[in-house]
C-alpha positions as CSV (number, residue, x, y, z in Angstrom):
1,M,35.9,-6.2,17.8
2,P,34.3,-3.1,19.2
3,T,30.6,-2.5,18.7
4,I,29.2,0.8,17.6
5,A,28.2,2.7,20.8
6,T,26.6,6.1,20.0
7,I,23.6,6.8,17.7
8,E,25.8,9.1,15.6
9,D,28.3,6.3,15.0
10,K,25.5,3.9,14.2
11,K,24.0,6.3,11.6
12,R,27.5,6.9,10.2
13,L,28.0,3.1,9.8
14,V,24.5,2.7,8.2
15,R,25.4,5.4,5.7
16,R,28.6,3.5,4.8
17,L,26.8,0.2,4.5
18,A,23.8,1.4,2.5
19,G,25.7,4.1,0.6
20,G,26.5,1.9,-2.3
21,G,22.8,2.0,-3.3
22,R,22.6,-1.7,-4.0
23,G,21.3,-4.7,-1.9
24,F,22.8,-8.1,-1.6
25,A,21.4,-9.4,-4.9
26,E,22.5,-6.4,-7.0
27,Q,26.0,-6.6,-5.5
28,Y,26.3,-10.1,-7.0
29,G,24.9,-9.1,-10.4
30,F,21.1,-9.8,-10.1
31,R,18.7,-7.0,-11.2
32,V,16.1,-6.1,-8.6
33,T,13.3,-4.8,-10.7
34,N,9.6,-5.4,-10.6
35,N,9.3,-7.6,-13.6
36,P,8.4,-11.3,-13.8
37,S,11.8,-12.7,-14.8
38,N,13.9,-10.7,-12.3
39,L,11.5,-11.5,-9.4
40,F,11.6,-15.2,-10.3
41,Q,15.4,-15.1,-10.5
42,L,15.5,-13.5,-7.0
43,L,13.3,-16.4,-5.7
44,C,15.6,-19.0,-7.2
45,L,18.6,-17.2,-5.6
46,A,16.8,-17.3,-2.2
47,V,16.2,-21.0,-2.6
48,L,19.8,-21.6,-3.3
49,L,21.1,-19.3,-0.6
50,A,19.1,-21.1,2.0
51,R,21.0,-24.3,1.4
52,R,24.0,-25.1,3.6
53,G,27.4,-24.5,2.1
54,D,29.4,-21.7,0.5
55,F,27.1,-18.9,-0.5
56,R,29.3,-18.3,-3.6
57,R,28.2,-21.6,-5.0
58,A,24.6,-20.5,-4.5
59,V,25.3,-17.2,-6.4
60,E,27.0,-19.1,-9.2
61,S,24.2,-21.6,-9.5
62,A,21.6,-18.8,-9.6
63,H,23.5,-17.1,-12.4
64,A,23.9,-20.4,-14.2
65,L,20.1,-20.8,-14.6
66,P,19.5,-17.7,-16.8
67,A,22.9,-18.3,-18.5
68,N,21.4,-21.6,-19.8
69,G,18.3,-19.9,-21.1
70,W,16.1,-20.4,-18.0
71,D,15.6,-16.8,-17.1
72,S,11.9,-17.1,-16.3
73,A,9.5,-19.5,-14.5
74,A,8.1,-20.6,-17.8
75,R,11.5,-21.4,-19.3
76,L,12.7,-23.2,-16.3
77,A,9.5,-25.2,-16.1
78,R,10.1,-26.4,-19.6
79,S,13.7,-27.5,-18.9
80,L,14.6,-31.2,-18.5
81,H,15.4,-32.5,-15.1
82,T,18.7,-34.1,-16.3
83,D,19.8,-30.7,-17.7
84,R,19.0,-28.9,-14.5
85,V,21.1,-31.5,-12.6
86,R,24.0,-31.1,-15.0
87,V,24.0,-27.3,-14.8
88,L,23.7,-27.3,-11.0
89,R,26.6,-29.7,-10.6
90,D,28.7,-27.7,-13.1
91,S,28.1,-24.6,-11.1
92,G,29.4,-26.2,-7.9
93,Q,26.4,-27.6,-6.1
94,R,27.0,-30.5,-3.8
95,G,24.8,-32.8,-1.8
96,D,21.5,-34.0,-3.2
97,V,21.6,-32.1,-6.4
98,D,18.9,-34.4,-7.9
99,A,16.4,-33.2,-5.2
100,L,17.4,-29.6,-5.7
101,A,16.9,-29.9,-9.5
102,S,13.4,-31.3,-8.8
103,T,12.6,-28.5,-6.3
104,L,13.6,-25.8,-8.8
105,G,11.5,-27.4,-11.5
106,D,8.5,-27.9,-9.2
107,L,8.9,-24.3,-8.1
108,A,8.9,-23.0,-11.6
109,Q,5.9,-25.0,-12.6
110,A,3.9,-23.9,-9.6
111,V,4.7,-20.2,-10.4
112,V,3.5,-20.8,-13.9
113,D,0.3,-22.7,-12.9
114,R,-0.7,-20.4,-10.0
115,Y,0.5,-17.0,-11.2
116,R,1.1,-17.4,-14.9
117,G,4.8,-17.1,-14.3
118,D,4.5,-13.7,-12.7
119,L,5.1,-13.2,-8.9
120,R,3.4,-9.8,-9.2
121,R,0.2,-11.7,-9.5
122,L,0.9,-13.3,-6.1
123,R,1.2,-9.8,-4.7
124,A,-1.9,-8.6,-6.4
125,A,-3.9,-11.6,-5.2
126,T,-3.3,-10.5,-1.6
127,G,-4.2,-6.9,-2.1
128,H,-0.6,-6.1,-1.0
129,D,-1.1,-7.6,2.4
130,P,2.4,-8.6,3.7
131,A,1.2,-11.5,5.8
132,R,-0.7,-13.0,3.0
133,E,2.2,-12.4,0.6
134,R,4.5,-14.3,2.9
135,A,1.9,-17.1,3.4
136,L,1.4,-17.6,-0.4
137,L,5.2,-17.6,-0.9
138,T,5.7,-20.4,1.6
139,E,3.0,-22.5,-0.2
140,L,5.3,-22.7,-3.2
141,P,7.6,-25.8,-3.5
142,G,11.0,-25.3,-1.8
143,V,10.0,-22.0,-0.1
144,D,10.0,-22.1,3.7
145,A,10.2,-19.2,6.1
146,A,13.9,-18.8,5.6
147,V,13.6,-18.7,1.8
148,A,10.8,-16.2,2.1
149,D,13.0,-14.0,4.3
150,L,15.8,-14.1,1.8
151,F,13.4,-13.2,-1.1
152,L,11.6,-10.5,0.8
153,R,14.9,-9.0,2.0
154,E,15.5,-8.0,-1.6
155,A,11.9,-7.5,-2.8
156,Q,11.1,-5.0,0.0
157,A,12.9,-2.4,-2.1
158,L,10.0,-2.9,-4.6
159,W,7.2,-4.2,-2.4
160,Q,7.3,-1.6,0.3
161,E,4.4,-3.1,2.3
162,V,6.5,-6.1,3.4
163,A,9.2,-4.0,5.1
164,P,10.9,-4.2,7.4
165,V,12.5,-7.6,6.6
166,A,15.9,-8.8,7.7
167,D,17.2,-12.3,7.4
168,R,19.1,-14.2,10.1
169,R,22.5,-13.2,8.5
170,A,21.7,-9.5,8.5
171,L,20.4,-9.7,12.1
172,A,23.5,-11.6,13.2
173,A,25.7,-8.8,11.8
174,A,23.5,-6.1,13.3
175,R,23.7,-7.6,16.7
176,R,27.5,-8.1,16.5
177,L,28.0,-4.5,15.3
178,G,25.6,-3.0,17.9
179,L,23.1,-1.8,15.4
180,G,20.1,-3.5,16.9
181,R,18.5,-6.9,17.3
182,S,15.4,-6.7,15.0
183,A,14.3,-5.6,11.6
184,D,12.4,-2.7,13.3
185,D,15.7,-1.5,14.8
186,L,17.4,-1.5,11.4
187,A,14.4,0.3,9.8
188,G,14.7,3.0,12.4
189,L,18.3,3.6,11.4
190,A,17.5,3.4,7.7
191,G,14.8,6.0,8.0
192,S,11.0,5.7,8.3
193,G,9.4,4.5,5.0
194,E,12.7,4.0,3.3
195,S,12.2,0.4,2.3
196,E,14.7,0.6,-0.6
197,R,17.4,2.0,1.8
198,L,16.6,-0.7,4.3
199,A,17.0,-3.4,1.6
200,W,20.4,-2.0,0.8
201,L,21.3,-2.0,4.5
202,V,20.2,-5.5,5.4
203,G,21.8,-6.8,2.2
204,A,25.1,-5.2,3.1
205,L,24.9,-6.6,6.6
206,A,24.3,-10.1,5.2
207,R,27.4,-9.7,3.1
208,V,29.4,-8.6,6.1
209,D,28.4,-11.8,8.0
210,L,28.9,-14.1,5.0
211,E,32.2,-12.6,4.0
212,R,33.4,-12.2,7.7
213,R,34.2,-8.5,7.1
214,Y,33.5,-7.2,10.6
215,T,37.0,-5.8,11.2
216,E,36.9,-4.0,7.9
217,V,33.6,-2.2,8.4
218,T,34.5,-1.1,11.9
219,R,37.8,0.5,11.0
């Protein structure tokens, strides 16, 4: 598979990838808006995507939570552990589903206890400092550096101060396509200060890698 050689070709590919105007989460039916429920659903999606296995199961499980009435941190925190296990299994989760159900319950309770169910309060508590935002995220149950990257990859469209963020999947695709090796490289192609466009670009790159669509995008 040829890489993209010239800057003109790189910008042309970036326009194609980001031209849909939606990031990874929105492509799979999750709303990326700055309200408590949607931000929490993005965080749950990030936790599920970080697990090993087919990413489609993670997406299905993330949709299953609000479909069962757990569309906010407060509602998920009130759910029964046995019900979370059942829903996760029914949506295709494998491995230690009991532990995953506990993690999601603990995460929801922590967001309720620390931020009254609203991740915007986490952001406000830091004065919009990106390093502190990342640090507070990784203090939450189930949120490590990889999960934070997946959440901030989407949230940078709304929380501009955290940009540029690119997760390992997006960077793997960028390297393979010749678009760069870092989030800064991708930000340069997306446009200075264009955190929303960057979110669309890195989300599209992550999809290319997960769906193995390299040949398609370089035609």
